[in-house]
Structure formats: structure tokens, C-alpha cells
C-alpha positions in Angstrom: -80.0 153.6 33.7 -82.6 153.3 30.9 -86.3 154.0 31.1 -87.4 150.4 31.8 -84.8 149.8 34.5 -85.6 153.0 36.2 -89.4 152.3 36.3 -88.8 148.7 37.4 -86.5 149.9 40.2 -89.0 152.5 41.4 -91.8 150.0 41.6 -89.7 147.2 43.1 -88.5 149.6 45.8 -91.9 151.3 46.2 -91.7 151.2 50.0 -87.9 151.4 50.4 -86.9 154.6 52.1 -83.2 153.6 52.5 -80.6 153.8 49.7 -80.2 156.1 46.8 -81.8 156.8 43.5 -80.0 158.4 40.5 -81.3 161.4 38.6 -82.2 159.2 35.7 -84.3 156.9 37.9 -86.2 159.8 39.4 -86.8 161.6 36.1 -87.8 158.5 34.1 -90.3 157.7 36.8 -91.7 161.2 36.6 -91.9 160.8 32.8 -93.9 157.6 33.2 -96.3 159.3 35.6 -96.8 162.1 33.1 -97.3 159.7 30.2 -99.9 157.8 32.2 -101.6 160.9 33.7 -102.5 162.7 30.5 -104.7 160.0 28.9 -106.3 159.2 32.3 -107.1 162.8 32.9 -108.6 163.2 29.4 -110.6 160.0 29.9 -111.9 161.2 33.2 -112.9 164.6 31.9 -114.7 163.1 28.9 -116.5 160.2 30.6 -116.8 161.6 34.1 -115.1 158.6 35.6 -112.9 158.6 38.7 -109.9 156.5 37.5 -107.6 159.4 38.3 -108.1 158.7 42.0 -106.9 155.1 41.4 -103.9 156.4 39.4 -102.9 158.7 42.3 -103.2 155.9 44.8 -101.1 153.5 42.8 -98.3 156.0 42.1 -98.3 158.0 45.3 -96.1 155.7 47.5 -93.6 154.8 44.7 -93.3 158.6 43.9 -92.6 159.6 47.5 -90.1 156.7 47.9 -88.1 157.5 44.7 -88.1 161.2 45.7 -86.7 160.4 49.2 -84.1 158.1 47.7 -83.2 160.8 45.2 -82.7 163.3 48.1 -80.5 160.6 49.8 -78.3 160.5 46.6 -77.5 164.2 47.3 -76.7 163.3 50.9 -79.8 165.0 52.3 -82.4 163.6 54.6 -85.7 162.5 53.2 -87.3 165.1 55.4 -86.3 167.7 52.9 -89.3 166.4 50.9 -91.5 168.6 53.1 -89.9 171.8 51.9 -92.4 171.7 49.0 -95.0 172.8 51.5 -93.5 176.3 51.5 -95.2 178.3 48.7 -93.0 179.2 45.7 -89.6 179.3 47.3 -89.9 175.8 48.8 -90.8 174.3 45.4 -87.8 176.1 43.8 -85.5 174.8 46.5 -86.9 171.3 46.2 -86.3 171.1 42.5 -82.9 172.5 42.9 -82.1 169.7 45.4 -83.6 167.1 43.0 -81.5 168.3 40.1 -78.3 168.5 42.1 -75.9 165.7 41.0 -75.5 162.9 43.5 -72.4 162.1 45.4 -69.9 160.2 43.2 -68.8 158.0 46.1 -70.4 156.4 49.1 -72.3 158.8 51.3 -74.4 158.5 54.5 -77.2 156.6 52.7 -75.2 154.0 50.7 -73.2 153.4 47.6 -73.5 155.4 44.4 -76.6 154.0 42.5 -74.8 154.4 39.2 -72.3 151.7 40.2 -74.9 149.1 41.0 -74.9 145.9 38.9 -78.3 145.1 37.4 
């Protein structure tokens, strides 16, 4: 999945908690958030504006959704998202789960996202 397909998929499925998201979909969406965040942050610091709050509101739901679907790809419940609330070790476990390769075949949450037709 290329960058544009991954971002489009994340935004089109912004409130879809069912299904699976590939590693590329998740990481390309994180890259987009970083690319957007840096100039907005710099602008807010220089001008004293509050556009960062709008950025967070726009990206929050799609980010949580793509993360839950990424956890589904590893055949784990979306409730594993909350492990990031545990200081240090929870974050390490979370990123370990996110980086884990998805199931090659169908799992409890659906078909392999890499076999989808676009």
C-alpha cells in the first residue's frame, strides 16, 4: 500500500473499528501526522495561534481508528490500545504489538488487508 492509499484508507475509515489495517497503512498515517504537526507547531509557537488544537481534533479519531484496526491485524482486541496508559513498559509493549506482523490469513477480525483490491 502506498502513501496516498494508506492516508485515504485511514480517513475513509475514520470511524470504522472493525476490520484490519496493515503496517504500511498505520505507519504512513503516522508519517502524515508528523509531516502536518511540525509546521503547525512552529506556526503556533511563532504566532501564538491555537491551530494545533484543531489539528488534534481532526486527526484524533482517525488515529485511534487506524490503531485499533492495526491491533486487529495482529489478532488482538482494540482494548490493547489502553496499555499505553501504563508508564514506560506499556508504551514499549504497545509499539511491540504495533510492529508485530499481521496474520497472513483470515483472523477473528477479517481478511488480510494486503490482499484487498483497491
